[in-house]
C-alpha positions in Angstrom: -19.6 324.4 129.7 -18.8 325.1 126.0 -22.4 325.5 125.1 -23.1 328.0 127.9 -19.9 329.9 127.0 -21.0 330.1 123.4 -24.5 331.3 124.4 -23.3 334.1 126.8 -20.4 335.3 124.7 -21.8 334.9 121.2 -25.6 334.8 121.9 -28.1 332.5 120.4 -27.5 331.9 116.7 -29.0 330.3 113.7 -27.1 329.1 110.7 -26.8 331.1 107.5 -28.7 329.7 104.6 -26.3 327.6 102.5 -26.4 327.5 98.7 -25.6 324.2 96.9 -25.1 322.2 100.1 -25.4 318.4 100.5 -28.9 317.5 101.5 -29.8 314.3 103.3 -32.0 312.0 101.2 -34.1 311.1 104.2 -36.3 314.1 104.9 -37.7 312.5 108.1 -37.3 309.5 110.2 -34.1 307.4 110.6 -31.0 307.9 108.5 -29.8 305.0 106.3 -31.7 302.2 104.7 -29.1 299.4 104.6 -28.1 297.6 107.8 -24.5 298.8 107.7 -25.6 302.5 107.4 -28.1 302.1 110.3 -25.3 300.4 112.3 -23.0 303.4 111.8 -25.7 305.7 113.0 -26.6 303.5 116.0 -23.0 303.3 117.1 -22.7 307.1 117.1 -26.0 307.6 118.9 -24.9 305.0 121.5 -22.1 307.4 122.6 -24.7 309.6 124.4 -23.5 312.9 123.0 -26.9 314.5 123.6 -29.0 317.0 121.7 -26.2 317.9 119.4 -27.1 314.9 117.3 -30.6 316.3 116.8 -29.2 319.6 115.7 -26.8 317.7 113.5 -29.7 315.9 111.8 -31.4 319.3 111.1 -28.2 320.6 109.6 -27.8 317.5 107.4 -31.4 317.8 106.1 -31.2 321.5 105.4 -28.0 321.3 103.3 -25.7 323.2 105.7 -22.8 320.8 104.9 -21.0 322.2 101.8 -18.5 319.5 101.1 -17.2 316.2 102.3 -13.9 314.5 101.3 -13.3 310.9 102.4 -9.8 309.4 102.6 -8.3 306.5 104.4 -9.0 307.1 108.1 -9.8 310.7 107.5 -12.9 312.8 106.6 -12.7 316.6 105.9 -15.8 318.7 105.5 -17.0 322.3 105.3 -20.2 323.2 107.2 -22.0 326.6 106.9 -22.8 327.9 110.4 -23.9 331.2 111.7 -20.7 333.0 110.6 -19.9 334.1 107.0 -16.9 331.7 106.7 -17.9 328.0 106.8 -16.5 325.9 109.6 -13.9 323.2 108.9 -14.6 319.8 110.2 -12.1 317.0 110.6 -12.9 313.4 111.6 -10.1 310.9 112.1 -10.9 307.2 112.6 -8.4 304.7 113.8 -7.3 302.5 110.9 -6.5 298.8 111.0 -2.9 297.7 110.3 -2.1 296.1 106.9 -1.3 292.7 108.6 -4.8 292.6 110.1 -6.4 293.4 106.7 -4.4 290.6 105.1 -5.5 288.1 107.7 -9.1 289.3 107.3 -9.0 288.8 103.6 -7.7 285.3 104.0 -10.7 284.5 106.3 -13.2 286.2 104.1 -12.0 284.5 100.9 -12.9 281.1 102.4 -16.6 282.1 102.6 -18.2 282.1 99.2 -21.3 284.1 100.3 -19.1 286.8 101.7 -17.1 287.0 98.5 -20.2 287.1 96.3 -21.8 289.9 98.3 -18.7 292.0 98.5 -18.2 291.7 94.7 -21.8 292.8 94.3 -21.2 295.9 96.4 -23.0 294.6 99.5 -21.9 294.2 103.1 -22.5 290.7 104.4 -24.6 290.8 107.6 -22.3 288.5 109.5 -19.1 290.3 108.6 -18.8 291.9 112.0 -18.5 288.5 113.6 -15.5 287.8 111.3 -13.9 291.0 112.5 -14.5 290.1 116.1 -13.0 286.6 115.7 -9.8 288.4 114.7 -10.0 290.7 117.7 -10.9 293.7 115.5 -13.9 295.9 115.0 -15.4 297.1 111.7 -17.2 300.1 113.3 -15.8 302.4 115.9 -16.3 300.6 119.2 -15.6 303.6 121.5 -15.8 307.3 121.3 -12.0 307.6 121.6 -11.8 305.6 118.3 -13.0 308.9 116.7 -10.8 312.0 116.8 -12.9 315.0 115.8 -12.3 318.7 115.4 -14.3 321.7 114.3 -13.3 325.3 113.8 -16.5 326.6 115.4 -16.5 328.3 118.8 -18.5 325.6 120.5 -16.4 323.8 123.0 -18.5 320.7 122.8 -17.0 317.8 120.9 -18.7 316.6 118.8 -20.6 319.7 118.0 -23.7 320.0 115.7 -21.5 320.6 112.7 -19.6 317.3 113.2 -22.8 315.5 113.9 -24.2 316.7 110.6 -21.3 315.1 108.8 -21.8 311.9 110.8 -25.3 311.6 109.4 -24.4 312.3 105.9 -21.6 309.8 106.0 -24.2 307.2 107.1 -26.3 307.9 104.0 -23.2 307.7 101.8 -22.4 304.3 103.3 -25.8 303.3 102.2 -24.7 303.9 98.6 -21.2 302.6 98.9 -20.4 300.2 101.8 -16.7 300.1 100.8 -16.3 303.6 102.2 -16.5 302.0 105.7 -13.5 299.9 104.8 -11.8 303.0 103.5 -12.2 304.8 106.8 -10.7 301.8 108.5 -7.7 302.0 106.2 -8.5 299.9 103.2 -9.7 301.0 99.8 -12.1 299.0 97.6 -9.4 298.2 95.1 -7.0 297.2 97.9 -9.5 294.9 99.5 -10.4 293.2 96.2 -6.7 292.7 95.5 -6.2 291.1 98.9 -9.2 288.8 98.4 -7.9 287.8 94.9 -4.5 287.0 96.3 -6.0 284.9 99.1 -7.9 282.7 96.7 -5.9 279.7 95.7 -5.7 278.9 92.0 -8.0 275.9 91.3 -6.5 272.8 89.7 -8.0 270.7 87.0 -9.5 267.2 87.4 -7.0 264.4 88.1 -5.9 262.9 84.8 -7.4 265.6 82.6 -4.0 267.2 82.0 -5.8 270.6 81.5 -5.7 273.1 84.3 -8.8 275.3 84.9 -8.1 278.9 84.3 -8.0 281.0 87.5 -9.8 284.4 87.6 -7.9 286.9 85.4 -6.2 284.2 83.3 -7.0 283.5 79.6 -8.8 280.3 78.7 -7.0 278.5 75.8 -9.2 278.2 72.7 -9.6 274.8 71.0 -9.8 276.5 67.6 -8.0 279.7 66.5 -10.1 282.7 65.6 -10.3 283.7 61.9 -7.7 286.2 60.9 -9.8 288.0 58.2 -11.9 290.8 59.5 -13.4 292.0 56.3 -16.5 289.7 56.6 -17.2 291.2 60.0 -17.8 294.7 58.4 -19.9 293.5 55.5 -23.5 294.5 55.8 -26.0 291.7 55.9 -29.7 291.2 56.4 -31.1 291.0 59.9 -33.6 288.4 61.0 -37.1 289.5 61.6 -36.9 288.8 65.3 -33.4 290.4 65.7 -34.7 292.9 68.3 -37.0 290.4 70.0 -40.0 291.9 71.8 -39.7 295.6 72.2 -41.7 297.4 74.9 -41.4 300.3 77.3 -39.6 299.0 80.5 -41.9 298.2 83.3 -39.4 299.7 85.8 -38.3 303.2 84.7 -34.5 303.7 85.1 -33.6 300.1 86.0 -29.9 300.8 85.4 -30.2 304.0 87.4 -31.7 302.1 90.3 -29.0 299.4 90.1 -26.2 302.1 90.2 -27.8 303.8 93.2 -27.8 307.4 94.3 -25.3 310.0 93.1 -22.5 310.7 95.7 -23.5 313.4 98.1 -26.5 314.6 96.1 -27.2 318.4 96.3 -30.5 318.7 94.5 -33.8 319.9 96.0 -35.4 316.6 95.0 -34.2 313.1 95.8 -31.9 311.9 93.0 -34.1 309.1 91.8 -37.3 311.2 92.0 -35.6 313.9 89.9 -34.4 311.6 87.1 -37.3 309.1 86.9 -39.6 311.5 84.9 -36.8 311.9 82.4 -36.5 308.2 81.9 -40.2 307.8 81.5 -40.3 310.5 78.7 -37.2 309.0 77.1 -38.7 305.5 77.0 -42.0 306.7 75.4 -40.2 308.8 72.9 -37.7 306.0 72.1 -40.6 303.6 71.4 -42.2 306.2 69.0 -38.9 306.6 67.2 -38.5 302.8 66.9 -42.0 302.3 65.5 -41.3 305.1 63.0 -43.9 307.4 64.4 -41.3 310.1 65.1 -37.9 311.0 63.7 -34.9 310.9 66.0 -34.1 314.3 67.4 -31.1 316.2 66.3 -28.4 316.9 68.9 -29.4 320.6 69.1 -33.0 319.7 69.8 -33.6 319.5 73.5 -36.4 321.1 75.4 -35.7 323.6 78.1 -37.5 321.3 80.6 -35.2 318.4 79.9 -32.2 320.8 80.4 -33.5 321.7 83.8 -34.1 318.1 84.8 -30.6 317.1 83.7 
């Protein structure tokens, strides 16, 4: 009824063009690359909330979402619609109690693979089963687990503005899976602290008399470090192979690729595609400087094209 009411009272409308909005990295096809991001989108689409998801995808790709703030169990966003003032969107997700998180951390700490993947910033594929064994759910299981509100006149809930935020959240989960935990009530730092507390301190071998240092503890040195620091600062000759084999990296922006996308990217181009040419030029120029073919640039020397890229 809300959609018909909106049509007859306000007439058909199209959104105002937004400036500097958050644009989805996926220009076409499915949202999300990692399994946990796709799972988030699949859960939302399973709620059968109709064509509003399609309009939400269009809003997400055209940059109509102006801002998104993520807190524990809460998402606030601003979305540019057909009216001059952007609509305010609020999404509340049911959080898990602290006792449940503590129990989950104890279970996860017993599985080495889970610990390794979480520390590497990845979501273990079987982690949902661990939640289910504790009678919990990582992702919202029912529509009522999500409490949403939008200041737009559409009576439908969720509306296309809320749906747009849903999709952009999925892409952000791609970059940082710990945000899923945050929406369920646990920050990255809090979860890692719980996992660290759940791990028992290892003991040394029987009869050795020397305990093995636990994570975060200092390992006793067999010999004291020298107290004189003057030799450290004395200039000495470098061996001929000090730098090893120097060559232009085969993969441009390796560190950039390891760090992942910029949070809620707003550029016209994809984040990686925008910066990769800069890395290519910097690598080639750095090699020429290293070989003595060019002098290092002064700080004030920067081309206008590089300024635009950065």
